[in-house]
N, C-alpha and C positions, 0 to 999 in steps of 0.2 A: 623783356628776357635779360635775364637778371643773376643769381646768386654766385655765389663761390662756396665751395662743400668744405675747403679744408679751413681748418682757423688759424693753420701757422701762416697759412697764404695770406687771412684778412689781415692777421696782426704785424706781421712783415711790412706789407702794403700801407696798413694804418702809421706805420710808424715813420713814414715817408711823407704819406701826407699831412701827417702832424706837428711837420717839422718846418712847411711849407711858411715863409714868412710873407707877411701883408705886403701890398705892391701892384695888384695884379693888373688895376684900372691904370696905374703910371704906365707900366710895362706895356699894354696894349697899345694906348694913346704912342708911346715912343716907337714901337714898329709900326704903330697905321693900321694894323687890321686886328681882328679877332680870330684866333684860332679855336674850332668848335669840333669837339668831337660827334661824332654822328655814326649811324650804322653803317655796314658795309653797302647796304643796300635794301630798304623796303619799298616798296611803291605807295605812294600815298606819306611815307612819314619822313623817309630821307633818301634819295637817290640820284643821280645823276643820268640827266638824260645822255644823247649820241653825240652830245657837242662837251659833253664832261661838265655843264653845268645844274648844280643839285638844286633839288626840288625838293618841298613836302613840309608836313605839319612842323614837323621838327626843324626843320631847315628855317621856316619862317618865323621861328621864335630866335633862334641863331642871329636872323638878319634884322631883327627887332631890337637885340642887345645891340649890335652894332650901330644902329641907327642912333641907339640912344646914345650913346658913348661915342662915337665918333662921327657923326652927322650922316653919315652913308650906308645904307643898309648892304652894300657890296662890298663893303672892305672887311670879309670874311673869308676867311680858307679852312675847307674841310678835312678833317682828319677821320675816314674809317676806322671803325674800331670792330673787333668782335667781342664776345660776353666774356673772353679772358684776357682780353689784353686794354677793354677800355678805361680800368681803375688802376692800371697801373699807368696809362696814358697821362690821366689826371693827375694822380700824386705826384709823378717824375715830373709836372709843368711842362710836358707834352704839348695839351693842350691847354686852353684858359677856362673852360665850360666843356660840359658833357650834357649834351641834347640826346640824348638815345635812346627810349623805349627803356628806359632802367627803374624796377621799384623800388621804392621807397622803404627799406627793412632797419631793423634795429640794427644789426650788424654793420651794417656798411654805412648808416650814420655814423654810432659809436664805436664800432672798431676799427673801422677802416677810415675814420676820421673825413669825414665828408659831409658836406649841407646839403639838403637837399631844399632846394628854395620854393618849392611848393608843388603840387598835382594837375601837370597840363591834360591829363588823360587817364580815367578812372576805366579798369581793364581788370579782365580774369582770365584763367588760363582754359583754355577749352580743346577741343581734339573734331580733325577734320577727317572725314575718310571717303572713298569711295562710294558711290553711290549703289555699285554692282557689288559690291561687299554685305548690302542688304543691312548693317547695322542702324539701329536707330536711338541706342543709349549707349553711353561709353561704359557703364555695366555690363555690354556684353562681349567687351574687349578682351577678355581669357585667352592669354596666349598669345596676345599680340605680337608685332613686331612694332615698335616705336618710335620714329624717329626724333630726336629731341636734341637741343643746341648744348652745349657743354657749357661751364661755367653760370648757369641761369638758375633761378629760383624754381624753375619748371622740372629739374631732375627732381628736388625734395619734395615739390606737389606729388608730382608722379607717384614717386615710390608710397607715400601717403594716402593717395588715392588707392590706390590699387592694393595694399596691405588692409586697408579699412574695409573694401568690399572682398576682401578674400578671394582677388584675382591675381594671374602672374601676368608677368607680359617680358619682352626681351626688348631692351635699346638699343638703338641703333644712333650711335653719337656723331652729330655734325658740328661744325663750327660756325655755320653762316646759315643767314638764311636761302642763301642762292643753291647752297648744298645741299639743303633739307628739301627744297623745293626738287632738286633732280633726282634725288634719293627716293622721294615720295613718287613723284611721278614715273620713274623707273620699275617701282614696285618691289624696292628693297625694304619698304617697310609699310604696314596695313594700314598707320595713321601718324599722321605727324600734330604733335600737340607744341603749342605756346600760346600765347595771349591771343585772345580771340579777335582782337583787331589785327593783329599781324597774319591770322587765319585768313581774314576779311582780306587784307590786302595781296597776300600770297595766292589767292584764289583768283583774283581779280585778273592776275597776270596770264591764267591757262588759258588754252588756248578753248576748250570746253568748261568753263567754269561751273555749269550747269551739272556735270558728271560729277560735281566733288560736294557734301552736304557737311557742315560744320554741325555735331552734336549739342543737342540742348543744354551738357551737364555746364556748369561753369566752376570750377574747383577749387578758387583761390580767389582772395584779394590782390590784386597788383595797381597800387598806384602809384601811376609813373611821372617821373618830373624830372628836370633839370638838376644838375647838381656840381658842384665845386668844392675846394678843398677847403680844410676846418682852415681858422688862423686869418682869415682875411677878412672881416664885416662887413669892410664897405664895399666889396666886389660882392658878397652875397646879398647884400642889400640892393644893390642895381638890379643884380640879377632877377631877384625874387619881384622887385616890385617894378621891373619891367613887365613881367610875368602877369601881376597884378593890375597893370594899366590896359593891357589887352583884355583883362578880364571885364574889369568896370567901367572899359568904355562900351564894349558889347553892352551892360547892364544900365548903360547912361544915355543908352542910344548913341552912340558916336560913331561913325564910321565913315570908312574911306571916300564916301560921296560928300558927307558934310564937314569934314573935319576942318577943311580951311575956315567955315563961315564961322563954326561953334571957337576956333582959336581966336576968335576976334574977341571973345568974349559973350556971357550969356547970362540968365538972369538964376543959374544954380550955381550956389557955389563950389559945391564940390566939382564939377566941370569945369569951372575957373581954376580950381587948384590944380587941379590934375592937367589942365594944359596950360600952366603957369600966366594964366593973366591976373592971376590973383596970387599973393606971396610968391615965396621960392622954395618949393619943396625939392627943386634939383639941386640948390646950393648946398642942403644937407648933407648930399653923398660924391660934390665936384661934380654934377653936369650942370648944364644949362638949364633955366627957366622953362624952357621947351622939348628938354629929352624927350614926354611921353609923347606928344605932338611925332617929334620924330620915330620914334617907335611905331605906333599906330600907323603912321604913313607908309611904315616898310610894306605893310602887308595887309591894313586893316586890322579891325577886332578881334577876338578872340573868335566869335561865331563865322565872320566872315574867312579866316585863316582855317576854321574845322569844316565848313561847306565847301570852300575850293578845292581843298586836299585830299578828305576820306570821306567827306558828308554824302546825304543820300541821290545827289545827284550825279556824283563819281561813278566811276566802275565799282568802286571799293563799295560804296554803299551802306556808310554807317550811319546809323539813326544818333541823334544826342545822348539820348537815353539818360543814365547818371552824368553825363560832361553836359548836359544841359544846365542852365543858370538857374541858380536855387530861387529862382522866383516862376520858375517854370518846372519846378519839381523836381531838380538834379541836384549835383554836389558842387557845382563851380563856383564859388564866391570869394570876392574878396574882401579883404579888411578896407576899411574906410581911407579916401586920401584927406586929411587933415592934420 
C-alpha cells in the first residue's frame, strides 16, 4: 500500500529526507535498539498479538537487522504507520527503517529521496468481493463502491484501470487496513482493493473467509520492500545486505536447523564468506564477522520467514509464486557474497 498523489507533498518530504545526515548505525548503537516503522496491523506481515508483541513477515526483517547490528533480535521498537504517515516518519528520523508493504516507485526513490534496499515481496493490486455479489471479474464492477486506502499507489492504479475499461466507481476512502476491513464487512463498499497479499491476509481474519473471493485480475506491479533515507550509504548497505543474507541463506541451504553447524565452516566458499568463517565482509560496513549468522538466527532464512508467516500452511495461504527463488522459477535473487 503505497503512493502519495500530490507532488508538492512528495517534494517537501523529499527535501527533509535528502537533508538527513549519515550516522544511523551509530545512532542505533547508541540508543540500543532499532526503531522500525511497520503497518498499523496486517496479519502475517506486521501485527501485534494480544500481549502487544509484534510478529509477521516484515517484523521478522526488522528483527534480522536488529540482530545483525545489535546482536539481539528483540532490540526493536515498532512504530505503526499509515499510508499517509509512513514517509514523514522516515524522513523526519522518527524511525530508522521502514518495513511496511511499500511499493518501490520512481517518485519515492528520487523525489522523496528514499533508498529502497531491495524487494522482499513481489505483489500486484487485486480486488476482493463477497461471493454473493456474483462478480467473477473486476471488469464487472461498473458503478461499484470501492474501499481504498488513501496515500497509496492503489488510488492511481484504480483510476487507471476503471478508465481504461470505460467503467465507473465510487471511492470509499479509508486510512488503515482495519478500517477497510470494517467498512467492507459492514457493506459500505462492494469491493476492497489493495495488494493481493494484503487481501489474502485480510480475508484470513474473517469469520467466514470462504464467503469472499479475490478476483483474478492483477492490475499493477507492486514490488514491495524496506527503505531508508538517502544520505547514509552505510546504513542502506546494512539493510540491503541483511535482506540479501536471508535470501542467499535459503538458496545456499542454510536453515535455522543447520546454521550453527555451517557457521563452523564448510567446503563452500560463498557460505563461508556469508557466515564469516572466511574473510571479513561484516567489517566492511562496521559489523562483526558473524553479523549474517545473527541475522539468520533471528528468524531463519527467507523461505522459513515466508512459510511461517504467510505461506501455504498458514491461514493466509500464499504460494511462493514470483517470490520463489530464481532457481525455482521466481524472482527472488541475491547478488553474490564476495
